[in-house]
N, C-alpha and C positions, 0 to 999 in steps of 0.2 A: 348439312354442316352449319353450325351456328355462326353468328356474325363475328364473334371474337376469334374463332378458329380460322376464319378466312383472312385474318390480318397477317402481315408480313412477319417473318421470323424475328426481325430486329425489334418490332413493336411488342411481340409476345415475350421476348427475352427481357425487354424493359419492364414489362408488367411483372414477370417472375422475379426480377431482381428486387422488387419492392416487398416481396413476401419473405417470411422467415425461411431458412434453408430447408427445414423439414417439410414445410407446406409446399414449397416449390417442387420438391422431389415427388410429393404425392400426386401432382398433376399428371404424372405418367400414366395413371389408370383411367384418365378421362376418355381418351380415344387414341387411335393410331397417330393422329396429327400431333398429339401432345407426348407421345411415348418417349421420345428421345430429346425433347426440347431442353429439359432441365440440364442435360449433360453439356449443353453449350454455354451454360452460365459461367461467368468469370470466377466464381467461387465454388469450389468442390470440397465436400466434406464426407469422408468415408470412415465409418466405424465398424470394425470387424466384430461380430457377435462372438460369444464364447463358443469355441468349436471343439467337439469331442473327437473328431477325426480329421485327418488330412484332407479327405474328400470335401468336407464342409468348408475347410479353409480355402481349398482350390476354387470352390464356387464363388467365394468372395473375391479372390484374385481375378477370376474371369470377368466378373462384373466391373472391376476397376479397369482392367485392360480394355474391355469393350468400350467403356466410356471415353477413355483417352483416345482410342482408335477413331471414334466418331468425331472427336474434336479436330483431329489432325494436328496442325501446328497453331491453332488459335491460341492467343495469349491467355495465360491463367494468372488471375490476380492473387488468389489465395488457395492453397491446397493443404487440406488437413487429412492425415492418415493415421488412424489408431488401430494398431494390430494387436491381436490377442494370441492365445496359445495355439500352437501348430501352424503359425503362419510360415509361408515359404520365403525365406530371406533372399534367395536368388531372384524370385519374382518381385519382391519389394525393391531390390536394387534396379531391376529392369524398369519398374514403374517410375522410380526417381529419375532415371535417365530420361524417360519420355517427358516427365514434368519439367525438367531443366530445359529441354528443347523448346518447350512452350513459353519460355521467358517468364517463369514464375517469379512473382514479387514477394509473396509471403508464404513461407513453407513451415509447416509444423508436423513433426513425426513423433509418434509415441509407441514404444514397445513394452511388452509385459516383462515380468521377471522370468527369464528363461535360461536354460543351461547353455544355449548357444547365443553368443552375443553378436549383434550386427555391428560390423566395423564401419564407422562413418569415415570414408576415405576421401581425400581431396580429389582423386581422379574422377569422381562423379560430378564435380562442380567446376572443373577447370575451364568450362566454356560458359559458365553461368555469370554473366555480367549484369543481370537484371535484379538479382535478389536483394530485397530491402530489409526483410525481417526473417529471422531464422529461429525456430524453437525446437529443441531436442529434449524429449522426456523419456525416461525409462532406461532400459538396459542397452544403452549405446556404448561403444568404445570409440572415443574421439581420437582420431589419428590425423595429425596435420604435419606435413614435412616442414623442415626449417630452411629449405633451399629455394623457396618461392617468396618473392617480395610482396606481391599483392595477390590475395586470395579472392576476396569479394570487393570489387571496386565501389559498389553502390550500397553495401550492407550497412544499415543504420541501427538495427536492433538485434540483440542476441539474447535468448533465454536458454540456459542450460540447467536442467532439473534432474538431479539424481542420476547422472551419467557417469561412466568410467572413462579414464584417460589412459592411452597407451603408454604415456610417459609424462613426466612432470613438465617437459618443455612444450608439449603440444598445445596446452592452453595459452601459453604466452605467444606461441606462433600464430594461433588463430586470431588473437586480439591485435597483434602487430600487423597482421595481414589485412586488416579492415581499416583503410585510411580515413573513412568518413564515419566511423562508428560513433553513435551518440548515446545509446542506451544499452546497458548490460545488466543481466540478472543471473546470478549463480546460486544454485541451491544444492546443498549436499545433504541427502537424507538416505544414504545407503546403510541400513541397519546391519551391524555385525560384519560388514565387509570393508575392504580397503579399495578406494577408488583410484589409487596410484597417484594421487595429487598431494604432494608434500608442501607445496606453496602455491599461492594464488597471486600471480604477477599481473596486475592490472596496469598496463603501461599504454596509454593512448592520449595523444595530444588533442583529440577531437571529442572525447567522451564528456557527456553532460549529465548523465543520470546513471547511478550505480546502486544496485541492490544486492546484498549478500545475506544469505540465510544458511547458517550452519547449525541445524537443529538436531539431527540424529545422524551422526557420521562416525567414521572409524576412530579408533583410539590414537593417541600420540599427539605431539605438538604440531601445530599448524601455523603457517606464517602467511600474512597478507601484506603485499607491497603495492601501494597505490601511487601512481605518477600520472595524474590527470589534472593539469592546470586549469582546464575550462569546466571542471565539475561544478554543477549547479544543484544537484539533488543527491543525497546520500541516505540510504536506509540499510541498517545493519541489525540482524537478529542472530545472536550467537550464544550458544551454551557450551562451546568447546574451549580448550585452552589455546586460544589464538592470540598471537602477537601481531600488532599492526605497526606499520611504518609508512609515512608519507614522504616521498622524495621531493615533492613540490607542493607548497601550500595552495589549496584551491581558493583563490581570492574571489571567485565568482559564486561560491557556495551560498545559496539562499534558503535551502531547506535541508534539515538533518534530523533523522530519527534513529536513535541509538538505544537498542534493547539488548543488553548484555547480561548474561547470567553465568559466567564461567568462573567466578569466585576469585579472580586475580586482577588486581587493579593496574599494576605497572604496565603490562603488555598492551592495554587499551588506552593508555595515556595519550598517545599521539592523536587519537580520534577526537578527544575532547578539548584539544588545545587549538583547533583550527576552525571553530564554529562561531566565533564572536560576531560575524557579519550576517548571520542567517536571519530570515524573517519568520521562519517556522521551525520550532525545535521540540523534540521529544527526548526526555531523559528518564529512564526507568532502571531500577535494580542497580547493577554494577556500574552502569554509565553515570548514574546520579552520584553514587558513592565515589567513583573516581574523580568526577568533576569537583565534588566538595573537597576532597583531599588535596588535589592538585592546586586548587585556587583558594586554599584556606585563608591566606592573607593578601592575595592579589588577584581577586576575581575580576576578569575584564568586564568592560561595559558592553552591553548588547544594544547598540543604538538603533538597529533596524528591526529588532524582534517585536512581532505583533501577536503571534499565536504560540502559546507555550503549553505543552502537554507534559505533566510531571507525574512521576510514580511516587512510591513511598520509600523514604529513607529509613530503613529499619534500625539504623544505628543512631541517627541524630534526630529522628522525628521531624518536626517542622521548625526546628531552631534556625535553619538556613533560609526559610521562606522570606523574612524581611530583607535579607541580603540579596536574594534573587530579585525581589521587587525593586530595590534601590539601584541595581545594576541593569534594569530593563526599563528605562524611562518612558518608552512608547508602547509598552505592553497593553493590548486591548482585550485579548481573550486568554483565559487560562482554564485548563481542564485537569482536574485531579483524577487520574486514571484509576487509582486504587482506593478512592475515598480518602479518609483521614486516619483510619485505624486498620491494622492488619486483619485479614479475614481468615477464619472466623474469629471473632473477638474472644470467645471463651477458650480458645486453644493457644493464644499468644499473649505474652506479657509485653506490652508496648507502651512506652511513654511518649506522649505527643510533644512535650518540651516546647509548648507554645507560650511565649511571653510577648505580649503586644509591644512593639517598639515605641520609644518615646515620641518619635516624629513619624507621622504617617507617610509612607512612600509616595512620591509624586505620581507614579503611574496609577496607583489605586485611587488617588483623589481626582486626577484630571483625565485619565485615559481609559480606565477599565470599563468595558461595555458588556462583556459576557463572562459568566463564571459557570462551569459545569462540574458537578461533583458526582462521580460514578461510585456511589456507596452501594454496598451489597447487604447491609444489615441496618437495623433500626438506628437512627441517629442517637448518639449518646450525649450526655451533658458536656463531656469534654469537647466533642465536635461542635456543639452549639456555640461554645465560647469563641471558636475561630470563625464560624459562620456569621455570628453577630458582628464580629469585628469587620469582616469583609463587607457586609451589608451597610454597616454604619458609615464607613468611610469611602465606599465606591459611589461617589456623587453622580457619576454619569452611567451607572449600571442600567442596562436595558433588559438583559436576560439572566436569570438564575435558574439553572436546571439541576435537579436532584432526582434520584430514583425514589420518588415519593410513593410509588405504588407498593414499595416494600416496607413502608413505615405504617405502623398501626394508625388507623384514621383518628382515633381519639388523641393519640400522641401527636399526630400531625397538627391538629387544631391547637394544641397547647404550645406548639413550637413557633408558629408563624406570627411574628410581631411587626414585620415590615413588608409592604407591597409597593412596587413601582409599576405603573401601567402607562406605557408610552406609545401613543399612536395605535391603540388597540381597537379593532372592530368588535362590536358586541352583537350576539345573535338576537338580543332583546333586552329591554330594560330590566327584566327580572334577573338576568344572569349576573350583572354587576352586584345587585342587591344580595343575591345568594352567596356570592364570593365573600363579601364583607361580613355578612351575618354568620358565616361559617368559621370565622376566625375570632374567637372570644377574647384573645389576649392581644389583638392587633393594636400596636402603638403608633405606627407611622404609615401614612398612606400618601402616595403622590400619583396624581392622574394628569397626564399630559395629552391633550387632544390636538393633533396636528394633521388631521385628515381633511385637507382642503377639498371642498366639493362633496364630501361625504359626512356632512354634519357640522361644517364650519371650522374655524380655527380659534381655539381657546387654550390658553396656557396660564395657569395660576399656580403659584407655589408659595406656601406660607413660610415664615422664618423659623418654624418650630421643628428643626431637625428633619426636614424633608416632608413633613405632613402637609398635604394639600387638600383641596376640596373639589368635588365633582360639580361641573357646571352643565 
């Protein structure tokens, strides 16, 4: 027997815990000493292969049951179970009971699309006071009674992905039965089916993070009611005809990402009226349109906003961009998620409507440090007009990123007229020379060397529009 195999189980388990789960499981083939050690790890991951017969499925269930039997009542930190076709739902229910007895903290269960649906009942968990994170994916039927005040006293995170609900109230009962819930993610992607959910009632005084994704769901109107006064993070992706209402304004909200494509402005208005205190903001498609319409003449100031991700307003172009800048005095980073023109250019008639404002917005002059343009086609002269404006007036700009690999090299050389290099390390003297010589129409260059101990401290800037010289 080798030296490592003679170590105590606790030390070997510590070693195995440092390996990826798949590698830790493979150690069972080393020798009899290692055969069952992996089953004692606090994290267990079971994925059922595709089974053609019930016999194949039963062999998988046998392996899971044997593993849990070897553990006894040893605590389980995380348990992942992915079932495929022909799984035995009675044995799955028995497995979950045993996992609950092991004081599981993080439980994830996933079922395939099947004619028989596993009913996720409260009676399986009425003794589970240790669960901190719960993820349900696939063909579940969520059933939660309304006569129990506290379901999961320690549950802080819930993920519900493409599941069904026994009734409209069971979702509300689940959320209200988790007194310390902090994170909730709900995804509806049941194509062509009805998940029995007519409204999403998110009522939780402790909730801090909320994600909603309504991408491919059933037909009909849908309503979302949010009452989460401590909410800090909100992410909504929606292509349905969903109406939103907020019973309590989340004053602690610091990050919001709104990606709405359902074609109706008024039902989403409450979402865009409570985000003025955020530090990070994403507005695309309908969310951007709704925001512009609601705040046409009275757009609020965003005093804390630092990072802004903006989509393309197909109706107004970039006419609102100066207004955004003026209402975001501390903005440091902006990302144009769809570039400046509709893609592909040849199939869309789009007017940029960009007219430089008389006075340069303060955030552009004094705060802007990073600009990212996610363009998907060659830069056009119309786009260059806006890019030149941003580069000319962003006095503190450190990073400009464009999808330059999709721009013709000759065209790229003709475009670049300004370069700012701040505290940049060079692989050699030739690389700087090659960069400058490759820009035949370069007009402005600023080089700031502030790498103390890596070449000295030198900062020189000429008064000619940002043009500097290398030292």
